[in-house]
PLY file of the C-alpha trace (Angstrom):
ply
format ascii 1.0
element vertex 420
property float x
property float y
property float z
element edge 419
property int vertex1
property int vertex2
end_header
-6.12 -12.03 5.44
-8.53 -10.62 3.17
-11.88 -12.33 3.55
-14.11 -12.93 0.70
-14.29 -15.34 -2.31
-11.16 -16.73 -4.14
-11.77 -14.29 -7.10
-11.62 -11.20 -4.54
-8.43 -12.54 -3.05
-6.96 -13.30 -6.41
-7.85 -9.73 -7.70
-6.24 -8.02 -4.82
-3.19 -10.42 -4.82
-2.48 -9.72 -8.27
-2.55 -6.06 -8.00
-1.09 -5.37 -4.47
1.44 -8.17 -3.71
4.90 -7.30 -5.49
7.65 -9.45 -6.49
10.80 -9.47 -4.55
12.97 -11.23 -7.07
13.54 -14.26 -4.77
11.22 -16.59 -2.42
12.22 -15.09 0.74
11.44 -11.48 0.79
10.77 -9.47 4.11
7.18 -9.37 4.59
7.08 -7.46 7.61
8.80 -4.71 5.81
5.95 -3.96 3.81
3.85 -3.85 6.92
6.34 -1.36 8.30
5.86 0.70 5.40
1.99 0.97 5.96
2.61 1.79 9.68
4.91 4.63 8.67
2.30 5.85 6.20
-0.49 5.59 8.65
1.58 7.91 11.16
2.14 10.31 8.48
-1.70 10.22 7.82
-2.59 10.81 11.49
-0.20 14.02 11.67
-1.74 15.44 8.63
-5.37 14.75 9.63
-4.72 16.60 13.00
-3.34 19.43 11.09
-6.46 19.56 8.71
-8.91 19.29 11.40
-7.27 21.55 13.82
-10.20 24.40 13.22
-12.47 21.92 14.59
-10.62 21.68 17.95
-11.16 24.16 20.91
-7.25 24.84 21.41
-7.95 25.63 25.33
-8.84 22.07 25.94
-6.74 18.87 27.19
-7.79 17.29 24.01
-6.02 19.85 22.01
-2.87 19.22 24.00
-3.24 15.61 23.40
-3.77 15.98 19.53
-0.78 18.25 19.42
1.22 15.69 21.05
-0.04 12.79 18.49
0.68 15.26 15.71
4.51 15.38 16.64
4.63 11.78 17.03
3.19 11.28 13.69
5.86 13.08 12.00
8.19 10.29 12.94
6.56 8.16 10.06
9.20 9.60 7.47
12.15 8.78 9.62
10.79 4.93 9.64
10.89 5.37 5.63
14.47 6.56 5.97
15.55 3.58 8.07
13.97 1.20 5.35
15.59 2.92 2.50
18.89 3.06 4.50
18.82 -0.67 4.78
17.87 -1.41 1.28
19.48 0.78 -0.93
22.79 0.07 1.23
22.28 -3.57 0.96
21.90 -3.38 -2.79
25.12 -1.27 -3.34
27.60 -2.93 -0.78
26.90 -6.58 -2.12
27.96 -6.02 -5.68
29.47 -2.97 -7.90
26.96 -1.05 -10.15
27.25 1.56 -12.83
26.14 4.93 -11.06
24.29 5.97 -14.13
22.16 2.70 -14.06
21.66 2.89 -10.30
20.24 6.35 -10.51
18.13 5.60 -13.60
16.26 2.78 -11.68
15.82 5.29 -8.76
14.44 8.16 -11.03
12.04 5.44 -12.62
10.81 4.51 -9.05
10.27 7.96 -7.92
9.44 10.60 -11.01
6.31 8.86 -12.58
4.09 9.33 -9.40
5.88 12.66 -8.59
5.37 13.93 -12.03
1.82 13.13 -12.03
1.21 14.85 -8.71
3.38 17.79 -9.74
1.38 18.21 -12.71
-1.95 18.30 -10.64
-0.68 20.93 -8.45
0.45 23.17 -11.44
-2.96 22.97 -12.91
-4.68 23.79 -9.43
-2.38 26.64 -9.05
-3.70 27.87 -12.41
-7.22 26.98 -11.60
-7.04 28.63 -8.05
-4.42 31.47 -8.22
-5.41 32.78 -4.72
-3.87 29.64 -3.39
-1.16 29.22 -5.62
2.55 29.19 -4.47
3.79 30.11 -7.94
5.59 33.60 -8.29
3.78 35.94 -10.64
7.03 36.74 -12.73
8.34 34.55 -15.58
11.67 33.97 -14.21
10.37 33.51 -10.72
7.85 31.00 -11.73
10.37 28.88 -13.95
12.89 28.86 -11.13
10.31 27.90 -8.72
8.96 24.96 -10.98
12.19 23.79 -11.88
13.39 24.03 -8.34
10.55 21.91 -7.08
10.56 19.35 -10.13
14.22 18.55 -9.33
13.46 18.39 -5.52
15.76 21.21 -4.58
13.75 22.98 -1.88
14.86 20.57 0.72
18.25 21.76 0.78
17.99 25.25 -0.65
16.08 28.22 0.63
13.00 27.61 -1.72
9.14 27.32 -1.19
7.72 23.77 -1.57
4.83 23.19 -3.87
4.04 19.65 -2.74
4.76 19.93 1.11
5.36 16.12 1.48
7.85 15.97 -1.11
10.76 17.19 1.05
11.45 13.69 2.04
12.06 12.75 -1.73
14.89 15.38 -1.73
16.30 13.44 1.19
15.90 10.14 -0.47
17.59 11.63 -3.82
20.53 13.04 -1.63
20.95 9.53 -0.12
20.66 7.74 -3.48
23.33 10.15 -4.84
25.93 10.08 -2.14
25.85 6.45 -0.93
27.46 5.35 -4.06
29.98 7.94 -3.97
30.84 7.24 -0.17
31.27 3.33 -1.03
33.40 3.93 -3.69
35.69 6.62 -2.36
36.28 4.58 0.92
36.51 1.31 -0.76
33.62 -0.07 1.69
33.20 -3.16 -0.46
36.80 -4.06 0.38
36.62 -3.19 4.15
35.78 -5.57 7.01
32.53 -5.52 8.79
33.89 -4.09 11.88
35.61 -1.08 9.92
32.34 -0.22 8.10
30.17 -0.39 11.26
32.78 1.93 12.84
32.89 4.15 9.66
29.43 4.84 9.70
28.96 4.90 13.51
31.42 7.51 13.67
29.85 9.39 10.63
26.54 9.44 12.48
27.81 10.54 15.72
29.80 13.36 14.30
27.00 14.45 11.89
24.45 14.44 14.96
26.93 16.52 17.07
27.43 19.17 14.22
23.52 19.55 13.83
23.09 19.75 17.80
25.38 22.67 17.80
24.73 24.26 14.42
21.66 22.87 13.24
21.23 21.15 9.80
19.33 18.30 8.30
19.77 15.92 11.15
17.05 13.56 10.09
19.49 12.28 7.59
21.17 10.34 10.28
18.19 7.65 9.89
19.47 6.44 6.77
22.52 5.50 8.69
20.41 3.43 11.10
19.25 1.29 8.09
22.87 0.90 7.11
24.05 -0.26 10.49
20.95 -2.56 10.55
22.09 -4.34 7.45
25.57 -4.89 8.75
24.29 -6.32 11.99
21.68 -8.61 10.62
23.93 -9.83 7.64
27.15 -10.56 9.77
26.87 -10.22 13.43
25.37 -12.80 15.71
23.24 -10.66 17.89
19.98 -11.67 19.46
17.13 -9.53 18.49
14.99 -7.93 21.31
11.71 -9.72 22.23
8.37 -8.57 21.31
7.25 -6.95 24.45
10.84 -5.03 24.97
10.56 -3.98 21.10
7.17 -2.59 21.71
8.45 -0.71 25.08
11.44 0.62 23.09
9.27 1.95 20.11
6.53 3.45 22.63
9.29 5.44 24.60
10.90 6.46 21.28
7.68 7.94 19.84
6.58 9.26 23.17
9.82 11.04 23.35
9.12 12.95 20.14
6.47 15.07 22.05
8.97 16.15 24.86
9.45 20.07 24.74
13.26 19.85 23.88
14.22 23.43 22.46
16.58 24.33 19.75
18.72 22.14 17.43
19.97 20.13 20.34
16.40 19.07 21.35
15.76 18.04 17.52
18.83 16.14 17.52
18.06 14.15 20.87
14.70 13.29 19.62
16.06 11.88 16.21
18.59 9.96 18.04
16.00 8.08 20.23
14.24 7.32 17.21
17.13 5.99 15.63
17.44 3.49 18.59
13.67 2.96 18.44
13.19 2.15 14.70
16.49 0.17 14.58
15.15 -2.09 17.55
11.75 -2.46 15.67
13.26 -3.50 12.29
15.61 -5.71 13.93
12.86 -7.55 15.81
10.64 -7.81 12.61
13.47 -8.75 10.30
15.15 -11.62 12.41
12.74 -12.88 14.97
10.27 -15.24 13.22
8.36 -16.06 16.59
7.68 -12.27 17.39
4.02 -11.06 17.63
5.38 -7.90 16.66
6.68 -9.44 13.36
3.32 -11.11 12.77
1.50 -7.94 13.18
3.45 -6.21 10.50
2.87 -9.22 8.20
-0.95 -8.55 8.37
-1.92 -8.76 4.71
-4.16 -5.63 4.51
-1.14 -3.64 6.30
1.31 -4.97 3.82
-0.67 -4.25 0.72
-1.21 -0.66 2.02
2.42 -0.59 2.72
3.04 -1.53 -1.10
1.05 1.51 -2.16
2.34 3.71 0.55
4.22 5.98 -1.83
1.18 6.78 -4.08
-0.88 7.41 -0.71
1.65 9.52 0.87
1.94 11.85 -2.35
-1.86 12.30 -2.97
-3.67 11.85 0.58
-3.31 15.70 1.36
-5.19 16.82 -1.50
-8.60 15.11 -0.82
-8.17 15.59 2.87
-8.08 19.27 2.37
-11.06 19.10 0.06
-13.15 17.31 2.35
-12.11 19.56 5.38
-13.41 22.60 3.31
-16.59 21.11 2.40
-17.32 19.87 6.08
-16.44 23.49 7.41
-18.90 24.81 4.91
-21.73 22.64 6.29
-21.15 22.20 9.93
-19.46 25.28 11.61
-16.89 24.30 14.21
-17.82 24.78 18.03
-16.43 23.57 21.39
-19.55 21.13 21.41
-19.13 19.70 17.84
-15.46 19.75 17.58
-14.56 16.28 19.23
-17.36 14.80 17.34
-16.27 15.98 14.07
-12.78 14.98 14.82
-13.51 11.26 15.33
-16.42 11.12 12.94
-14.23 12.49 10.26
-11.27 10.16 10.76
-12.54 7.16 9.01
-14.28 9.13 6.36
-11.10 11.17 5.42
-9.00 7.98 5.62
-11.28 6.47 3.09
-11.57 9.56 0.90
-7.56 9.81 0.71
-7.27 5.99 0.04
-9.40 6.00 -3.03
-7.34 8.29 -5.13
-4.27 6.71 -3.81
-5.39 3.39 -5.16
-6.07 4.82 -8.43
-2.57 6.57 -8.70
-0.99 3.26 -7.58
-2.71 1.07 -9.83
-2.58 3.26 -13.01
0.78 4.96 -12.61
3.05 3.57 -9.86
2.48 0.09 -10.48
2.80 -0.13 -14.30
5.57 2.47 -14.32
7.68 2.03 -11.45
7.17 -1.49 -9.89
7.95 -4.76 -11.20
4.60 -7.03 -11.21
4.51 -10.31 -9.77
4.84 -13.24 -12.06
2.60 -16.28 -11.74
5.64 -18.34 -10.44
6.34 -15.81 -7.76
2.62 -15.70 -6.63
2.74 -19.48 -6.38
5.92 -19.40 -4.34
4.33 -16.77 -2.00
1.41 -18.93 -1.22
3.20 -21.99 -0.81
6.35 -20.89 1.19
6.10 -19.05 4.48
8.45 -16.02 4.65
11.78 -16.67 6.19
13.61 -14.25 8.58
16.83 -12.76 7.66
19.85 -14.35 9.26
23.43 -13.57 9.87
25.89 -14.77 7.45
28.07 -17.96 8.82
31.52 -16.79 9.23
33.04 -20.38 9.04
32.78 -22.75 6.01
29.68 -24.83 6.21
29.77 -28.66 6.06
28.04 -30.41 3.34
24.99 -31.54 5.18
21.27 -30.98 4.35
21.27 -28.29 6.96
24.16 -26.64 5.39
22.71 -26.75 1.89
19.47 -25.17 3.21
21.61 -22.51 4.60
23.49 -21.89 1.45
19.80 -21.69 -0.37
18.76 -19.12 2.18
21.87 -17.01 1.65
21.19 -16.97 -2.14
17.62 -16.04 -1.43
18.74 -13.20 0.85
20.83 -11.68 -1.93
17.75 -12.02 -4.31
15.64 -10.36 -1.99
17.95 -7.45 -1.48
18.04 -6.99 -5.10
14.10 -6.98 -5.49
13.39 -4.89 -2.46
16.06 -2.11 -3.48
13.43 -1.21 -6.21
11.15 0.14 -3.45
11.50 3.45 -2.02
0 1
1 2
2 3
3 4
4 5
5 6
6 7
7 8
8 9
9 10
10 11
11 12
12 13
13 14
14 15
15 16
16 17
17 18
18 19
19 20
20 21
21 22
22 23
23 24
24 25
25 26
26 27
27 28
28 29
29 30
30 31
31 32
32 33
33 34
34 35
35 36
36 37
37 38
38 39
39 40
40 41
41 42
42 43
43 44
44 45
45 46
46 47
47 48
48 49
49 50
50 51
51 52
52 53
53 54
54 55
55 56
56 57
57 58
58 59
59 60
60 61
61 62
62 63
63 64
64 65
65 66
66 67
67 68
68 69
69 70
70 71
71 72
72 73
73 74
74 75
75 76
76 77
77 78
78 79
79 80
80 81
81 82
82 83
83 84
84 85
85 86
86 87
87 88
88 89
89 90
90 91
91 92
92 93
93 94
94 95
95 96
96 97
97 98
98 99
99 100
100 101
101 102
102 103
103 104
104 105
105 106
106 107
107 108
108 109
109 110
110 111
111 112
112 113
113 114
114 115
115 116
116 117
117 118
118 119
119 120
120 121
121 122
122 123
123 124
124 125
125 126
126 127
127 128
128 129
129 130
130 131
131 132
132 133
133 134
134 135
135 136
136 137
137 138
138 139
139 140
140 141
141 142
142 143
143 144
144 145
145 146
146 147
147 148
148 149
149 150
150 151
151 152
152 153
153 154
154 155
155 156
156 157
157 158
158 159
159 160
160 161
161 162
162 163
163 164
164 165
165 166
166 167
167 168
168 169
169 170
170 171
171 172
172 173
173 174
174 175
175 176
176 177
177 178
178 179
179 180
180 181
181 182
182 183
183 184
184 185
185 186
186 187
187 188
188 189
189 190
190 191
191 192
192 193
193 194
194 195
195 196
196 197
197 198
198 199
199 200
200 201
201 202
202 203
203 204
204 205
205 206
206 207
207 208
208 209
209 210
210 211
211 212
212 213
213 214
214 215
215 216
216 217
217 218
218 219
219 220
220 221
221 222
222 223
223 224
224 225
225 226
226 227
227 228
228 229
229 230
230 231
231 232
232 233
233 234
234 235
235 236
236 237
237 238
238 239
239 240
240 241
241 242
242 243
243 244
244 245
245 246
246 247
247 248
248 249
249 250
250 251
251 252
252 253
253 254
254 255
255 256
256 257
257 258
258 259
259 260
260 261
261 262
262 263
263 264
264 265
265 266
266 267
267 268
268 269
269 270
270 271
271 272
272 273
273 274
274 275
275 276
276 277
277 278
278 279
279 280
280 281
281 282
282 283
283 284
284 285
285 286
286 287
287 288
288 289
289 290
290 291
291 292
292 293
293 294
294 295
295 296
296 297
297 298
298 299
299 300
300 301
301 302
302 303
303 304
304 305
305 306
306 307
307 308
308 309
309 310
310 311
311 312
312 313
313 314
314 315
315 316
316 317
317 318
318 319
319 320
320 321
321 322
322 323
323 324
324 325
325 326
326 327
327 328
328 329
329 330
330 331
331 332
332 333
333 334
334 335
335 336
336 337
337 338
338 339
339 340
340 341
341 342
342 343
343 344
344 345
345 346
346 347
347 348
348 349
349 350
350 351
351 352
352 353
353 354
354 355
355 356
356 357
357 358
358 359
359 360
360 361
361 362
362 363
363 364
364 365
365 366
366 367
367 368
368 369
369 370
370 371
371 372
372 373
373 374
374 375
375 376
376 377
377 378
378 379
379 380
380 381
381 382
382 383
383 384
384 385
385 386
386 387
387 388
388 389
389 390
390 391
391 392
392 393
393 394
394 395
395 396
396 397
397 398
398 399
399 400
400 401
401 402
402 403
403 404
404 405
405 406
406 407
407 408
408 409
409 410
410 411
411 412
412 413
413 414
414 415
415 416
416 417
417 418
418 419
């Protein structure tokens, strides 16, 4: 919980708690977003502070391994998006234009602000600009980056972290078409699970041999997670086992596996690890892992994770330049600077992210909580997801509760689908 007076808690809750359209949203999912963003921050922090570290030391080798592990934060975002967007689309038909309009509203306000900032900085500091000098080259570069094309075309990124947005937009565009083309809403659960499993295996095999955008397969992990939770009576892994699986999956990212086959194997290990983590968090109410991701500060950080993700690199780079000008890096000062700058740079990246969230993301892209929603959120503990019963429920108090839970689950998917 956030300590302090009731006024302070209410101020933070008013701004960082989000509506989910129903009383039983998945609270640990917000914490998982925060965890994924922390992983991304760590890998970028190590990259920015690399000049301060003596690369011949064992500390540098450890930092390099942690840097590799941190890259997996984006993969967790893909699993969560796969779960939420598929859950929203498979439950009811939606007009493609309206669906894409919601996704554009979710992504582009923050992206447009940051894109404009990068353009202004490119003009102010032409020596650091990536924009071509010719008018035609500049126009093509700017349009291509604004429409998120470099992720799939041989173009240079203006905003390095926005490559993941191109993956997200591809998923948003392709999934409704796949669901419609194969009539997935009218197929059985087993058929859909086999379909996406074969799709994932086939795509991974292709990427292992020929290379490609293998990380797209992480969206399928979220799709399969939805089907398993919604329809199958599978027991989730316990907390200890989940921690071991995730630790093994993250550690495997540092293995020196060469080529596209190695990249594919690392992604498939993450596929299993993050599937297990989300499965435990969403369905095991007694797990300490779930409770850890329900920690309020982590959830609130997760709710503003998109703003942090988009803006954090700029203040971090500025702070590194300032520190490097004041304190020259050396073998003696390197480790001290590395650890000393960590909380400072996180705080320095957090402040502009909060401003971007409060003044752009929240008012233009997110649905603010209603007073009724806040009251429900404080009075009713969150409920884990449960599989859909296969048989008709008898008319008992327990069955009426189950029906209400199913209604809440459908509502929660509709609300959560508005998140990235």
